[in-house]
Structures are given as structure tokens and as C-alpha cells.
VOVEXRO-537990 format. One record per residue (C-alpha): x, y, z; chain. Coordinates in nm, 4 decimals. Layout:
% VOVEXRO-537990
+----------+----------+----------+-----+
!       xx !       yy !       zz ! mol !
+----------+----------+----------+-----+
!        X !        Y !        Z !   A !
...
+----------+----------+----------+-----+
***
This chain:
% VOVEXRO-537990
+----------+----------+----------+-----+
!       xx !       yy !       zz ! mol !
+----------+----------+----------+-----+
!   2.4751 !  -1.7458 !  -9.0054 !   A !
!   2.1165 !  -1.8464 !  -8.9459 !   A !
!   2.1981 !  -2.2157 !  -9.0027 !   A !
!   2.5460 !  -2.2161 !  -8.8486 !   A !
!   2.6334 !  -2.3789 !  -8.5193 !   A !
!   2.7518 !  -2.1591 !  -8.2296 !   A !
!   3.0246 !  -2.2813 !  -7.9954 !   A !
!   3.0994 !  -2.1292 !  -7.6549 !   A !
!   3.4248 !  -2.1750 !  -7.4629 !   A !
!   3.3574 !  -2.1557 !  -7.0879 !   A !
!   3.5879 !  -2.2551 !  -6.7993 !   A !
!   3.8241 !  -2.4334 !  -7.0359 !   A !
!   3.5521 !  -2.6414 !  -7.1999 !   A !
!   3.4094 !  -2.5974 !  -7.5474 !   A !
!   3.0378 !  -2.6611 !  -7.5839 !   A !
!   2.7829 !  -2.6171 !  -7.8553 !   A !
!   2.4861 !  -2.3893 !  -7.7988 !   A !
!   2.1616 !  -2.4336 !  -7.9819 !   A !
!   1.8369 !  -2.2430 !  -7.9792 !   A !
!   1.9982 !  -1.8992 !  -7.9543 !   A !
!   1.8595 !  -1.6318 !  -8.1834 !   A !
!   2.0945 !  -1.3372 !  -8.2072 !   A !
!   1.9555 !  -0.9877 !  -8.2095 !   A !
!   1.9138 !  -0.8407 !  -8.5540 !   A !
!   2.0451 !  -0.4910 !  -8.6174 !   A !
!   1.8072 !  -0.2088 !  -8.6830 !   A !
!   1.7403 !  -0.1534 !  -9.0518 !   A !
!   1.9553 !   0.1189 !  -9.2029 !   A !
!   1.8619 !   0.2931 !  -9.5280 !   A !
!   2.2168 !   0.2942 !  -9.6594 !   A !
!   2.2854 !  -0.0700 !  -9.5816 !   A !
!   2.0628 !  -0.3759 !  -9.6124 !   A !
!   2.2948 !  -0.6197 !  -9.4444 !   A !
!   2.1426 !  -0.8136 !  -9.1583 !   A !
!   2.4442 !  -1.0143 !  -9.0476 !   A !
!   2.5282 !  -0.9100 !  -8.6880 !   A !
!   2.8955 !  -0.9889 !  -8.7414 !   A !
!   2.9267 !  -0.7579 !  -9.0431 !   A !
!   3.0445 !  -0.4056 !  -8.9699 !   A !
!   2.7591 !  -0.1644 !  -8.9209 !   A !
!   2.7322 !   0.2096 !  -8.8948 !   A !
!   2.7642 !   0.1887 !  -8.5160 !   A !
!   3.1118 !   0.0383 !  -8.5615 !   A !
!   3.2556 !   0.3621 !  -8.6982 !   A !
!   3.3376 !   0.7011 !  -8.5454 !   A !
!   3.2718 !   0.9952 !  -8.7766 !   A !
!   3.4711 !   1.3163 !  -8.7367 !   A !
!   3.5639 !   1.6229 !  -8.9392 !   A !
!   3.9181 !   1.7315 !  -9.0150 !   A !
!   4.0564 !   2.0841 !  -9.0214 !   A !
!   3.9543 !   2.1297 !  -9.3841 !   A !
!   3.5940 !   2.0340 !  -9.3051 !   A !
!   3.6049 !   1.6977 !  -9.4743 !   A !
!   3.4203 !   1.4052 !  -9.3169 !   A !
!   3.6454 !   1.1328 !  -9.1817 !   A !
!   3.5666 !   0.8101 !  -9.0095 !   A !
!   3.7633 !   0.5658 !  -8.8021 !   A !
!   3.6786 !   0.2137 !  -8.6996 !   A !
!   3.5993 !   0.1451 !  -8.3335 !   A !
!   3.8226 !  -0.0882 !  -8.1395 !   A !
!   3.7466 !  -0.4571 !  -8.1306 !   A !
!   3.6649 !  -0.4246 !  -7.7601 !   A !
!   3.3975 !  -0.1606 !  -7.8269 !   A !
!   3.2472 !  -0.3674 !  -8.1079 !   A !
!   3.2363 !  -0.6756 !  -7.8869 !   A !
!   3.0860 !  -0.4738 !  -7.6029 !   A !
!   2.8102 !  -0.3512 !  -7.8283 !   A !
!   2.7419 !  -0.7050 !  -7.9469 !   A !
!   2.7077 !  -0.8324 !  -7.5886 !   A !
!   2.4704 !  -0.5495 !  -7.4995 !   A !
!   2.2464 !  -0.6262 !  -7.7948 !   A !
!   2.2268 !  -0.9907 !  -7.6830 !   A !
!   2.2301 !  -0.9391 !  -7.3037 !   A !
!   1.9358 !  -1.1743 !  -7.2585 !   A !
!   2.1558 !  -1.4682 !  -7.3694 !   A !
!   2.4368 !  -1.4011 !  -7.1173 !   A !
!   2.4467 !  -1.6629 !  -6.8441 !   A !
!   2.6550 !  -1.4794 !  -6.5846 !   A !
!   2.8987 !  -1.1919 !  -6.5385 !   A !
!   3.0534 !  -1.3325 !  -6.2220 !   A !
!   3.4310 !  -1.3195 !  -6.2470 !   A !
!   3.4479 !  -1.0364 !  -6.4987 !   A !
!   3.6545 !  -0.7396 !  -6.3804 !   A !
!   3.4715 !  -0.4414 !  -6.2401 !   A !
!   3.6068 !  -0.2201 !  -6.5201 !   A !
!   3.4438 !  -0.4473 !  -6.7791 !   A !
!   3.1175 !  -0.4494 !  -6.5856 !   A !
!   3.1189 !  -0.0695 !  -6.5637 !   A !
!   3.1712 !  -0.0298 !  -6.9372 !   A !
!   2.9086 !  -0.2913 !  -7.0111 !   A !
!   2.6526 !  -0.1306 !  -6.7801 !   A !
!   2.7108 !   0.2125 !  -6.9372 !   A !
!   2.6679 !   0.0666 !  -7.2860 !   A !
!   2.3454 !  -0.1087 !  -7.1813 !   A !
!   2.2128 !   0.2121 !  -7.0308 !   A !
!   2.3026 !   0.4060 !  -7.3444 !   A !
!   2.1184 !   0.1540 !  -7.5613 !   A !
!   1.8158 !   0.1714 !  -7.3290 !   A !
!   1.8303 !  -0.1946 !  -7.2421 !   A !
!   1.6753 !  -0.1289 !  -6.8978 !   A !
!   1.3699 !   0.0283 !  -7.0569 !   A !
!   1.2939 !  -0.2830 !  -7.2546 !   A !
!   1.0364 !  -0.4950 !  -7.0730 !   A !
!   1.1757 !  -0.8223 !  -7.2102 !   A !
!   1.5418 !  -0.7659 !  -7.1178 !   A !
!   1.5258 !  -0.5298 !  -6.8207 !   A !
!   1.4855 !  -0.7852 !  -6.5407 !   A !
!   1.7373 !  -1.0245 !  -6.6946 !   A !
!   2.0019 !  -0.7532 !  -6.7346 !   A !
!   1.9578 !  -0.6162 !  -6.3838 !   A !
!   1.9779 !  -0.9674 !  -6.2424 !   A !
!   2.3117 !  -1.0241 !  -6.4195 !   A !
!   2.4677 !  -0.7034 !  -6.2886 !   A !
!   2.3257 !  -0.7389 !  -5.9376 !   A !
!   2.4521 !  -1.0956 !  -5.8967 !   A !
!   2.8000 !  -1.0084 !  -6.0222 !   A !
!   2.8640 !  -0.6646 !  -5.8691 !   A !
!   2.6170 !  -0.6328 !  -5.5791 !   A !
!   2.6153 !  -0.2921 !  -5.4068 !   A !
!   2.8107 !  -0.1342 !  -5.6927 !   A !
!   2.4912 !  -0.1449 !  -5.9004 !   A !
!   2.2535 !   0.0037 !  -5.6415 !   A !
!   2.2945 !   0.0623 !  -5.2687 !   A !
!   2.0005 !   0.2868 !  -5.1761 !   A !
!   1.6521 !   0.2984 !  -5.3292 !   A !
!   1.3831 !   0.5578 !  -5.2495 !   A !
!   1.0278 !   0.4971 !  -5.3769 !   A !
!   0.8501 !   0.7291 !  -5.1333 !   A !
!   0.4914 !   0.7949 !  -5.2422 !   A !
!   0.5553 !   0.6235 !  -5.5786 !   A !
!   0.3011 !   0.3464 !  -5.5680 !   A !
!   0.2448 !   0.3138 !  -5.9485 !   A !
!   0.6197 !   0.2864 !  -6.0134 !   A !
!   0.6574 !   0.0172 !  -5.7483 !   A !
!   0.3847 !  -0.2000 !  -5.8980 !   A !
!   0.5047 !  -0.1453 !  -6.2547 !   A !
!   0.8714 !  -0.2345 !  -6.1878 !   A !
!   0.8205 !  -0.4946 !  -5.9177 !   A !
!   1.0133 !  -0.7671 !  -6.1034 !   A !
!   1.3086 !  -0.5364 !  -6.1661 !   A !
!   1.3138 !  -0.4141 !  -5.8043 !   A !
!   1.3287 !  -0.7718 !  -5.6785 !   A !
!   1.6613 !  -0.8180 !  -5.8577 !   A !
!   1.8402 !  -0.5826 !  -5.6171 !   A !
!   1.9857 !  -0.8052 !  -5.3460 !   A !
!   2.2479 !  -0.5692 !  -5.1993 !   A !
!   2.0385 !  -0.2721 !  -5.0881 !   A !
!   2.1338 !  -0.1056 !  -4.7618 !   A !
!   1.8499 !   0.1470 !  -4.7524 !   A !
!   1.4972 !   0.1041 !  -4.8889 !   A !
!   1.2248 !   0.3688 !  -4.8564 !   A !
!   0.8693 !   0.2468 !  -4.9295 !   A !
!   0.6853 !   0.5187 !  -4.7350 !   A !
!   0.3336 !   0.5812 !  -4.8654 !   A !
!   0.3317 !   0.3014 !  -5.1266 !   A !
!   0.0000 !   0.1451 !  -5.0139 !   A !
!   0.1497 !  -0.1915 !  -4.9321 !   A !
!  -0.1140 !  -0.3191 !  -4.6922 !   A !
!  -0.0645 !  -0.6426 !  -4.4978 !   A !
!  -0.0197 !  -0.8875 !  -4.7885 !   A !
!   0.2051 !  -0.7198 !  -5.0422 !   A !
!   0.4292 !  -0.9365 !  -5.2603 !   A !
!   0.7409 !  -0.7405 !  -5.1690 !   A !
!   0.7421 !  -0.8697 !  -4.8100 !   A !
!   0.8915 !  -1.2102 !  -4.9038 !   A !
!   1.1634 !  -1.0287 !  -5.0977 !   A !
!   1.2531 !  -0.8171 !  -4.7937 !   A !
!   1.3178 !  -1.1283 !  -4.5875 !   A !
!   1.5293 !  -1.3185 !  -4.8413 !   A !
!   1.8708 !  -1.4254 !  -4.7180 !   A !
!   2.0589 !  -1.2170 !  -4.9767 !   A !
!   1.8780 !  -0.8888 !  -4.9061 !   A !
!   1.8404 !  -0.9303 !  -4.5307 !   A !
!   2.2169 !  -0.9648 !  -4.4907 !   A !
!   2.2711 !  -0.6126 !  -4.6262 !   A !
!   1.9517 !  -0.4150 !  -4.5513 !   A !
!   2.0025 !  -0.1837 !  -4.2506 !   A !
!   1.7344 !   0.0873 !  -4.3040 !   A !
!   1.3714 !   0.0223 !  -4.3968 !   A !
!   1.0836 !   0.2692 !  -4.4146 !   A !
!   0.7320 !   0.1245 !  -4.4479 !   A !
!   0.5356 !   0.4095 !  -4.2912 !   A !
!   0.1911 !   0.5221 !  -4.4101 !   A !
!   0.1095 !   0.1885 !  -4.5773 !   A !
!  -0.2045 !   0.0887 !  -4.3837 !   A !
!  -0.0048 !  -0.1785 !  -4.2017 !   A !
!  -0.1736 !  -0.3486 !  -3.9084 !   A !
!  -0.0397 !  -0.5873 !  -3.6472 !   A !
!  -0.0967 !  -0.8736 !  -3.8934 !   A !
!   0.1337 !  -0.7113 !  -4.1478 !   A !
!   0.4138 !  -0.6725 !  -3.8924 !   A !
!   0.3578 !  -1.0317 !  -3.7863 !   A !
!   0.3958 !  -1.1526 !  -4.1432 !   A !
!   0.7056 !  -0.9399 !  -4.2023 !   A !
!   0.8831 !  -1.0771 !  -3.8953 !   A !
!   0.7737 !  -1.4409 !  -3.9285 !   A !
!   1.0982 !  -1.5690 !  -4.0906 !   A !
!   1.3239 !  -1.4243 !  -3.8228 !   A !
!   1.0953 !  -1.5300 !  -3.5372 !   A !
!   1.0630 !  -1.8889 !  -3.6576 !   A !
!   1.3706 !  -1.9621 !  -3.8703 !   A !
!   1.6053 !  -1.6986 !  -3.7263 !   A !
!   1.6740 !  -1.5396 !  -4.0651 !   A !
!   1.5495 !  -1.2328 !  -4.2422 !   A !
!   1.6021 !  -0.8661 !  -4.1420 !   A !
!   1.8747 !  -0.9751 !  -3.9011 !   A !
!   2.0898 !  -0.6706 !  -3.9903 !   A !
!   1.8125 !  -0.4088 !  -3.9698 !   A !
!   1.9089 !  -0.1097 !  -3.7528 !   A !
!   1.6426 !   0.1496 !  -3.8403 !   A !
!   1.2723 !   0.0801 !  -3.8967 !   A !
!   1.0022 !   0.3359 !  -3.9753 !   A !
!   0.6444 !   0.2181 !  -3.9134 !   A !
!   0.4901 !   0.5603 !  -3.8535 !   A !
!   0.1362 !   0.6533 !  -3.9615 !   A !
!   0.0134 !   0.2939 !  -3.9452 !   A !
!  -0.2747 !   0.1623 !  -3.7264 !   A !
!  -0.0523 !  -0.0424 !  -3.4961 !   A !
!  -0.1005 !  -0.1413 !  -3.1316 !   A !
!   0.1233 !  -0.2682 !  -2.8515 !   A !
!   0.0919 !  -0.6160 !  -3.0013 !   A !
!   0.3175 !  -0.5103 !  -3.2886 !   A !
!   0.5943 !  -0.4257 !  -3.0438 !   A !
!   0.6145 !  -0.7898 !  -2.9371 !   A !
!   0.6812 !  -0.8903 !  -3.2966 !   A !
!   0.9524 !  -0.6264 !  -3.3377 !   A !
!   1.1482 !  -0.7401 !  -3.0323 !   A !
!   1.2917 !  -1.0282 !  -3.2358 !   A !
!   1.5046 !  -0.7923 !  -3.4486 !   A !
!   1.8490 !  -0.8389 !  -3.2928 !   A !
!   2.0242 !  -0.5235 !  -3.4203 !   A !
!   1.7352 !  -0.2764 !  -3.4212 !   A !
!   1.8502 !   0.0607 !  -3.2802 !   A !
!   1.5943 !   0.3157 !  -3.4043 !   A !
!   1.2181 !   0.2699 !  -3.4285 !   A !
!   0.9853 !   0.5415 !  -3.5567 !   A !
!   0.6353 !   0.4803 !  -3.4232 !   A !
!   0.4931 !   0.8306 !  -3.4658 !   A !
!   0.1204 !   0.8731 !  -3.5299 !   A !
!   0.0365 !   0.5105 !  -3.4540 !   A !
!  -0.1899 !   0.3411 !  -3.2026 !   A !
!   0.0990 !   0.2600 !  -2.9703 !   A !
!  -0.0098 !   0.3997 !  -2.6340 !   A !
!   0.3369 !   0.3476 !  -2.4933 !   A !
!   0.4830 !   0.5865 !  -2.7501 !   A !
!   0.2061 !   0.8371 !  -2.6833 !   A !
!   0.2782 !   0.8227 !  -2.3109 !   A !
!   0.6475 !   0.8794 !  -2.3771 !   A !
!   0.5661 !   1.1840 !  -2.5890 !   A !
!   0.3298 !   1.3221 !  -2.3245 !   A !
!   0.5811 !   1.2747 !  -2.0447 !   A !
!   0.8578 !   1.4261 !  -2.2529 !   A !
!   0.6481 !   1.7381 !  -2.3158 !   A !
!   0.5805 !   1.7787 !  -1.9416 !   A !
!   0.9373 !   1.7330 !  -1.8207 !   A !
!   1.0557 !   2.0912 !  -1.8912 !   A !
!   0.7513 !   2.2401 !  -1.7160 !   A !
!   0.7928 !   2.0222 !  -1.4052 !   A !
!   1.1641 !   2.0987 !  -1.3997 !   A !
!   1.0931 !   2.4737 !  -1.3932 !   A !
!   0.8476 !   2.4304 !  -1.1039 !   A !
!   1.1030 !   2.2334 !  -0.9016 !   A !
!   1.3702 !   2.4932 !  -0.9659 !   A !
!   1.1407 !   2.7776 !  -0.8546 !   A !
!   1.0530 !   2.5925 !  -0.5318 !   A !
!   1.4180 !   2.5335 !  -0.4558 !   A !
!   1.4992 !   2.9001 !  -0.5156 !   A !
!   1.2172 !   3.0075 !  -0.2830 !   A !
!   1.3426 !   2.7813 !  -0.0057 !   A !
!   1.6914 !   2.9165 !  -0.0432 !   A !
!   1.5741 !   3.2772 !  -0.0404 !   A !
!   1.3073 !   3.2746 !   0.2306 !   A !
!   1.4195 !   2.9787 !   0.4389 !   A !
!   1.7072 !   2.9443 !   0.6794 !   A !
!   1.9044 !   2.6986 !   0.4686 !   A !
!   2.1198 !   2.9683 !   0.3208 !   A !
!   2.1849 !   3.1388 !   0.6558 !   A !
!   2.2714 !   2.8179 !   0.8386 !   A !
!   2.4959 !   2.6990 !   0.5582 !   A !
!   2.6838 !   3.0292 !   0.5558 !   A !
!   2.7299 !   3.0209 !   0.9299 !   A !
!   2.8622 !   2.6663 !   0.9253 !   A !
!   3.0931 !   2.7317 !   0.6347 !   A !
!   3.2198 !   3.0629 !   0.7716 !   A !
!   3.5824 !   3.0444 !   0.8846 !   A !
!   3.6495 !   3.1379 !   1.2493 !   A !
!   3.8010 !   3.4786 !   1.3025 !   A !
!   4.1663 !   3.4636 !   1.4041 !   A !
!   4.3808 !   3.7534 !   1.5189 !   A !
!   4.5926 !   3.9034 !   1.2474 !   A !
!   4.8960 !   3.9733 !   1.4671 !   A !
!   5.0249 !   3.9630 !   1.8254 !   A !
!   4.9548 !   4.3332 !   1.8628 !   A !
!   4.5811 !   4.2742 !   1.8428 !   A !
!   4.5987 !   4.0185 !   2.1207 !   A !
!   4.7461 !   4.2835 !   2.3537 !   A !
!   4.4621 !   4.5274 !   2.3002 !   A !
!   4.2431 !   4.6088 !   2.5969 !   A !
!   3.9003 !   4.4591 !   2.6217 !   A !
!   3.6473 !   4.7270 !   2.7168 !   A !
!   3.3376 !   4.6238 !   2.9105 !   A !
!   3.0414 !   4.8546 !   2.9507 !   A !
!   2.7708 !   4.8040 !   3.2057 !   A !
!   2.5007 !   5.0033 !   3.3780 !   A !
!   2.5006 !   4.9832 !   3.7569 !   A !
!   2.1805 !   4.8925 !   3.9298 !   A !
!   2.0309 !   5.2066 !   4.0789 !   A !
!   1.8542 !   5.0164 !   4.3555 !   A !
!   2.1785 !   4.8562 !   4.4627 !   A !
!   2.4105 !   5.0706 !   4.6753 !   A !
!   2.7845 !   5.0266 !   4.6402 !   A !
!   2.9484 !   5.2086 !   4.9370 !   A !
!   3.2802 !   5.0279 !   4.9173 !   A !
!   3.3509 !   5.1155 !   4.5592 !   A !
!   3.6517 !   5.3422 !   4.5285 !   A !
!   3.6981 !   5.5499 !   4.2200 !   A !
!   4.0342 !   5.7118 !   4.1681 !   A !
!   4.0352 !   6.0878 !   4.1426 !   A !
!   4.1475 !   6.2800 !   3.8410 !   A !
!   4.4832 !   6.3789 !   3.9967 !   A !
!   4.5652 !   6.0235 !   4.0848 !   A !
!   4.5020 !   5.9149 !   3.7316 !   A !
!   4.7182 !   6.1820 !   3.5740 !   A !
!   5.0136 !   6.1409 !   3.8083 !   A !
!   5.1224 !   5.7929 !   3.7013 !   A !
!   5.0662 !   5.8823 !   3.3348 !   A !
!   5.2935 !   6.1872 !   3.3730 !   A !
!   5.5571 !   5.9711 !   3.5302 !   A !
!   5.5306 !   5.7228 !   3.2500 !   A !
!   5.5753 !   5.9961 !   2.9898 !   A !
!   5.8823 !   6.1352 !   3.1663 !   A !
!   6.0462 !   5.7969 !   3.1942 !   A !
!   5.9577 !   5.6894 !   2.8391 !   A !
!   6.2742 !   5.8440 !   2.7072 !   A !
!   6.4927 !   5.6325 !   2.9372 !   A !
!   6.3233 !   5.2944 !   2.9114 !   A !
!   6.0753 !   5.0990 !   2.7045 !   A !
!   5.7077 !   5.1647 !   2.7689 !   A !
!   5.5539 !   4.9144 !   3.0074 !   A !
!   5.2855 !   4.6781 !   2.8937 !   A !
!   4.9343 !   4.8092 !   2.8992 !   A !
!   4.7264 !   4.7257 !   3.1986 !   A !
!   4.4182 !   4.5266 !   3.1520 !   A !
!   4.0974 !   4.7003 !   3.2446 !   A !
!   3.9911 !   4.3997 !   3.4411 !   A !
!   4.2673 !   4.4722 !   3.7024 !   A !
!   4.0896 !   4.7923 !   3.8163 !   A !
!   3.7635 !   4.6091 !   3.8752 !   A !
!   3.6784 !   4.4637 !   4.2083 !   A !
!   3.5534 !   4.1156 !   4.2707 !   A !
!   3.2034 !   4.2499 !   4.3015 !   A !
!   3.2269 !   4.4111 !   3.9598 !   A !
!   3.3505 !   4.0888 !   3.8080 !   A !
!   3.0640 !   3.8999 !   3.9621 !   A !
!   2.8219 !   4.1522 !   3.8179 !   A !
!   2.9729 !   4.1185 !   3.4730 !   A !
!   2.9582 !   3.7424 !   3.4887 !   A !
!   2.5896 !   3.7627 !   3.5750 !   A !
!   2.5280 !   3.9054 !   3.2279 !   A !
+----------+----------+----------+-----+
***
């Protein structure tokens, strides 16, 4: 096999491939064969029967082929067009064989899966306070082009980190919606560099909705650079040099206290002032008689005569004269209806009425 020619059939065309060195199987003590196409120990499934005897069965041709592709993943050109079920099985086999821990094949394998299956490979990545891991796996992290959420809080990025160009690539910027770059010693220059592609070329971070830049020495100048993000909805600027944010926080902390003072002043005016009394008087409904009987009641007027003023012509009826008509009324009440009550004002003279009106 070392001197044989390898042919590949792709998109209906048959072509010869040269310069490919297939992966050699790991040496096994019981077998010295090195031909990758010869059945190996990994091609069999060993089980025990009910009697305790060892039995083995051969794996399916699909599983054997899958294992062969995983061992030679660095020679695969593309997985685009393969069904998702095949990609899932292939990814699981590569993970089981620790392909992603191999420095030589890790980036190549991740690039194949990311290009073919996008967000199905990885959708959210959190590297908070993991600076050594970020620098060690930078090439592998750059292969993820379908991330929706990326957390780089506390990774010591500074203003000139190599990951900034990757964040503004067309493939990643079309999917990234949440980005956290807080506590990275970012200055206004770092924000300027991060937003340069979208400010000049109108591309990069155009789908970003949430941005965390907290705990960075930023000023109001950085806000001018962030205004170019068209879909930005949430901005975390806590513990920065943004005086505007500090003023908002100060005003927000004073609002409840001022509101309580205004409410207490309003309550005092309502209690001690005349607003409540006047409003009640204006809103009070006028008193109306409940029935016609109340309208026929006598109106009694009390007054004190002026001692200095002599009233010789005033005539007061005697006690007998008052009782006589009442007795007559009682006697005749059985024969006819009682007459209407006389108004008190009919017994008063014109002089009395004038005196009452003077009050």
C-alpha cells in the first residue's frame, strides 16, 4: 500500500491523489500488521455469552469506515453536504479518539466541523478569567464562526489582542449577539480598534445586542465609537470612567429619597391646608328634601328683641285665645280633614319681618 496510487471520486469525477500518508495504526502486541485496510482489534466487538465464553463480532462496514476517516481527519477536504447524522457520529468518534487534544489535528478538525455544521458544533463559549486557556487554544477558538455568545471577561486582552480581528470577521459578526470584554484593561483606543470595521466598512459586529465593557478605564470618548453598533440594546459600563454612567447611577439612587420628600410635602398640604376642605365643599352634593312632607314643615325663627327699642303696638295673643281655635280644630277633626299648618311667618308683623331681614 505504501507504493500504491490512491484515487478519490468527488462530485462525479475521479481524480488521483498523491502525497497523502495514511495514519498508521498503533502497534499491537498480538498483531504486527501495519496495513490500515487490514482488520484490526478495533474492528471487533468482544462479548461474553451465557456460558462465560468469549465471543466476538465484526463491526459494521460503516463503523470501520468512520474509524478510518477519524484517524485520517487531517486529509479530509470538506464535510459540507454530509448529513447531520453522519457529522454527529463522526464528531463523537473523533472526540472518543481524542482527536481534538492533538495539536496537529485539532484546528483542522474543528475547522471542518464548524464550516459544515455551524452552530450545531458550538453556539456559546465562556472563557471568563481563563487567560492561559485562551492563549493556548487561540487557533482552535478562531475556527468557531457561528458563536452567538462569547464571554472573555478578565482575559487580559488589552488594546491590541489578536482576537479582535476574529471578532469582526463577516462570518462571526453575522451571528454574534452577546459579547463580554469586561476587566481587560481596555482603553478608548481598544474600543476604537474593535469598532473600526463597522465604522468604516459597515461590517463587523452588526448583529451585536449586548456588550459588556465594565471594569475598563474608558471615558466618554468610547461612547462615540459604540454609537455605530446598529442593534445594540444593552451596554454594561459599570466601574468605568464614564461620568455619564456615574451621573445616572447617582441620580437613580436619589430618586426614591426625593420622591418621599415630595409625598410628605403633599400630605402636609392636604392635612394642614384648606385644599381638602375646599375640595370637599365643592364636591358636596346640595341637600334636597326627601319628601313633600318635609317641605310643609314650619320654619322656626328665633330672635332677641332690642331692649332699648319699645314696641307698644305689638299684640301678643293670650293663652285662652290660643287654646280656643286648637280645641275647635280637635273637635272638628273627626268630621273633616285637618287643615294645613299655618306658617309662623303669618303671625309676625311687618316690623318683625323687617327686624328679621336686618339679620
